[in-house]
N, C-alpha and C positions, 0 to 999 in steps of 0.2 A: 719557808721550806728550806731545809737544809741542802742546798749545792753540793757541799763538797760530803766527801767520806770522810769519817775521823781522822784518819793515818795519813790522806794525801798520797799514800802509794797508791799508784797503777793498780786496777784490780780487771782481769779477763772479763767480758760482759759478752752475751750470746742474745743476738733478738733475730727470732722468727718472723720472716715477712710474708706475708700471702695478699692475693690481689683476686677477685673474680667480676669485677664489674669496672667499666670504662675500658681505658686505656692501660690495661693491667702491665704490661713493660714499661711504661713510663711511668707509671703511680711505682712500680720497685724500684726504679732507676732514683724518682725522687726520694723514697725513702734511705734508700742508699744514702743519696745526699745529706740529707737532714743527720743523719746519725752520724756520719763522718765529718760532720761540719762542726755539728754541736755537742759533740759528746767523746769521740775517738781521739787520743793521744795518735797522731794521723798515721804514723809511720808503721802503728801497728794495725790497722784496718783492713781487713779481706773480707771479700763476698766470695759464695759458693755460686754456681752455675746457678743460673734460673730453672727449676723444673716445673712441669704442667702435670698436673695432680688431678685427681677425681675429687669433691667435694666427698669430705667425713663428717658424717653424722648431722650435715644441711639439710634446708628443706628441700623435698622432692622437685627436681629440674632445674638448684641450682648449677648455675656455670662452672666449666672448670676453672680451676686455680691456676695462677703463677706463684712459687716458693721459692724462697731461699733463705739463706741465714747469713747475717752480718756478725763477726767475730772481733773484737776489738776490744782495747785496754781503755780505761777510763777514770778519771778520778771524781767524779760524782758519785754522791749516793745512790743507791740501787732503789731508793722510793722516787726521789727526783727523777732519775730515769724513767722512771715506768708511769709518771703522770705526763712527763714531756712528751711520751712516745703515744698517749692517750689522747691528749693536746693535737698534737700532729694527725693522727688519725681522723679526728673531727674536724680540722683546718681542710684533710682533703675528702671531704664529703663524707665519711661515716657516720650516720645518725647515732645519736646517743641513746635512743629509747626505740630498741628493735627485737624482733624476733629471735630465738637461740638461734647461734650460728646462720644468720640468714647472709644472704649475700652481703660483699662490703667491697668499696674501691679498695681501702690498704686497712691491713691489721698488723700491728706489732706488737709482739707477745715478746716480753723478758723470759727467755728461757734460764739461764744461768749468770749469776755473779759471783764468779771465785767460789769459794768454800762455803757461800752464805746460805743459811736456811732460813726462809722467812715462811711464817705463817699468819697472814692477817685474813681478814673478812675478804678483801681485794687484790691483795699480793701472795702470791706462794711461789717461792724459790727452794730448789729447782722447778719449771714449770711442771706442773703434776700430770700432763700429759703429753709429756714429749717422749717419755719412755716409749709410748704406743703410737706414735705419729710419723710414719714413714717419710712424709713431707718436711719435716724436723729433721729424725734422724739421718734420713739419706745425704740431703744438702752439709749438714753438719759433719756428716763422715767423710767427705770430699777435703774439709779443710783441717778436722781435728779427730783423727779415726780412734785415738787411742786415749781419747778423754774419758773419764769416767765422772758421772754426776754425781753429785754429792749423795750418798747414800745407795747408790748403786756398784756393784762390783765387776760390772761387765761393762767394756769400753762402747760407745755410740755405734761404732764399727759392727760390734758382735750383736747388739741389739737390732741394729738396721737388718743384718743378715738374718738373724732370727724371725723376725717379721716376717721379709721377705718369703722365708720358710715356709712361715704359716699361711699365706696369702698363695701359695703355689697349689 
């Protein structure tokens, strides 16, 4: 597996974190620590506030989520970052085989990786549902309100505001 990108230049990466089982706050903090110590060019690592949100597209009765995003520059390849995030989710107790959107201790989703557009069966960048998820857009708008996701002509702040307007 290629740990390094082709160019060795640091690229901005965004990972969404979510937890709705166990000690949610502690699990989000463990996710932040994992990302910052494993992949980030340290001085670039930033995190949003932690948001408590309603489950979206989850089984009835699913517990509330804590959600946040981490934004950092990295020199690892996107596939390597994605696979290591999945491995860490399992270490934190996420079951390999589970119902779609079932409650989980920790969810780490690679949302953005520079201007990369990737479409494989298991990795799509930018994340295909990021544009419609308030629990991603809200925390991200705290840190990078003017960011345009690849293929999008509206900033994450505008997308979040429009999503909020539709929900009112």
